[in-house]
C-alpha positions as CSV (number, residue, x, y, z in Angstrom):
1,X,105.3,84.0,93.6
2,X,108.6,85.5,93.3
3,X,108.7,89.3,92.0
4,X,110.5,90.1,89.6
5,X,110.9,93.7,88.5
6,X,108.5,92.8,85.7
7,X,106.1,92.5,88.3
8,X,105.5,96.2,89.5
9,X,101.7,96.3,88.1
10,X,100.7,93.9,90.4
11,X,102.5,95.7,93.4
12,X,101.5,99.5,92.1
13,X,97.7,99.2,94.6
14,X,99.3,98.7,97.0
15,X,101.9,101.0,96.7
16,X,99.5,103.6,96.0
17,X,97.6,103.2,98.7
18,X,100.1,103.1,101.2
19,X,101.3,106.3,99.9
20,X,97.5,107.6,100.1
21,X,97.5,106.8,103.3
22,X,100.5,107.8,105.1
23,X,101.1,112.0,106.9
24,X,103.2,113.5,104.7
25,X,105.2,115.8,106.8
26,X,104.9,118.8,104.7
27,X,100.8,119.1,105.0
28,X,100.4,117.4,108.5
29,X,97.8,115.1,107.1
30,X,97.5,112.2,104.5
31,X,96.7,113.0,101.3
32,X,93.5,111.0,101.4
33,X,92.3,112.8,104.2
34,X,92.7,116.2,102.0
35,X,90.9,114.5,99.4
36,X,88.0,113.2,101.5
37,X,88.1,115.5,104.9
38,X,88.1,112.3,106.4
39,X,90.5,109.3,107.9
40,X,90.3,106.1,105.3
41,X,89.8,103.1,106.6
42,X,91.2,99.7,106.3
43,X,89.5,96.8,104.9
44,X,90.5,94.6,107.9
45,X,89.2,97.9,110.5
46,X,85.8,96.4,108.5
47,X,86.4,93.0,109.8
48,X,88.1,93.6,113.3
49,X,86.5,97.3,114.6
50,X,89.6,98.7,116.2
51,X,88.6,101.5,119.0
52,X,88.9,104.5,116.2
53,X,85.9,102.4,114.1
54,X,84.1,101.9,117.6
55,X,84.6,105.2,118.5
56,X,82.4,105.8,115.3
57,X,80.2,103.9,116.8
58,X,79.6,105.1,120.0
59,X,79.7,102.2,121.8
60,X,80.3,102.7,126.0
61,X,84.1,101.3,127.0
62,X,82.5,98.7,128.5
63,X,80.6,97.3,125.8
64,X,83.4,97.5,123.5
65,X,86.3,95.7,126.0
66,X,83.9,93.0,125.7
67,X,83.3,93.3,121.6
68,X,87.3,92.9,121.3
69,X,87.6,90.1,124.1
70,X,85.1,88.6,121.8
71,X,86.8,89.2,118.9
72,X,90.1,87.9,120.6
73,X,88.6,84.9,121.9
74,X,87.3,83.7,118.2
75,X,90.4,84.5,116.9
76,X,92.2,81.9,119.1
77,X,89.6,79.7,118.6
78,X,90.4,79.7,114.5
79,X,94.1,79.0,115.4
80,X,93.2,76.5,117.5
81,X,90.4,75.3,114.5
82,X,93.5,75.4,112.4
83,X,96.1,73.6,114.2
């Protein structure tokens, strides 16, 4: 896909998401957190939970490590299957 200036409307949601979830120096917070009172969770963090998401789930460190190790192994298996 060739990106031209005529395709700006297709990239607008990505630009707005980046703007709304980045910390601004004038306020020291993201616009999203100022409106909703919490940080935004990226869609990929739901699929492959990050440390922040897992802390909300109140997992122990050992459970988190085991979950993360399992996820990394699953990713490696998917890579090998793709090859």
